[in-house]
C-alpha positions as CSV (number, residue, x, y, z in Angstrom):
1,M,22.4,28.4,-22.3
2,K,20.0,26.8,-24.9
3,Y,21.3,23.6,-23.9
4,L,20.5,24.3,-20.2
5,C,16.7,25.5,-21.0
6,K,16.3,22.5,-23.2
7,E,17.3,20.2,-20.7
8,I,15.0,21.9,-17.9
9,K,12.0,21.8,-20.1
10,K,12.9,18.2,-20.6
11,F,13.1,17.4,-16.9
12,I,9.7,19.2,-16.2
13,K,8.1,17.2,-18.9
14,D,9.5,14.0,-17.8
15,E,6.8,11.7,-16.3
16,A,9.2,8.6,-15.5
17,G,8.8,9.0,-11.7
18,V,4.9,9.5,-11.7
19,G,4.4,5.8,-11.1
20,V,6.5,5.6,-8.0
21,V,4.7,8.7,-6.7
22,E,1.4,6.8,-7.3
23,I,2.5,3.7,-5.7
24,V,3.8,5.6,-2.6
25,L,0.4,7.2,-2.1
26,I,-1.4,4.0,-2.6
27,L,0.6,2.5,0.0
28,M,0.1,5.6,2.2
29,V,-3.6,5.3,2.0
30,L,-3.5,1.4,2.7
31,L,-1.2,2.2,5.7
32,G,-3.7,4.7,7.0
33,L,-6.7,2.3,6.9
34,V,-4.7,-0.5,8.5
35,I,-4.1,2.2,11.2
36,I,-7.8,3.2,11.4
37,F,-9.4,-0.2,11.3
38,K,-6.7,-2.0,13.6
39,N,-9.0,-3.2,16.1
40,E,-11.3,-4.6,13.4
41,I,-8.7,-6.4,11.5
42,E,-7.4,-8.0,14.8
43,G,-10.9,-9.3,15.7
44,I,-11.3,-10.8,12.3
45,M,-8.0,-12.3,12.4
46,T,-8.5,-13.6,15.6
47,S,-11.8,-15.1,14.8
48,I,-10.5,-16.8,11.5
49,F,-7.6,-18.3,13.7
50,K,-9.8,-19.6,16.2
51,S,-12.1,-21.3,13.8
52,L,-9.2,-22.8,11.9
53,K,-7.7,-24.3,15.3
54,V,-11.2,-25.8,16.1
55,K,-11.5,-27.5,12.7
56,I,-8.0,-28.8,12.8
57,N,-8.4,-30.1,16.2
58,N,-11.7,-31.8,14.9
59,G,-10.0,-33.1,12.2
60,F,-11.9,-30.9,9.6
């Protein structure tokens, strides 16, 4: 019984998975921002690619 209590306390104090949780939360926030600002991001990317296409066609 003492061994089981010791292992449970050890498991509760273990912070090895904290990094994974933080990464998942950051990715969720970034995904949410992408979803919210989807139209703005598409507009910026379209503008960049149009500008690049014009520069390539004009020989830089």
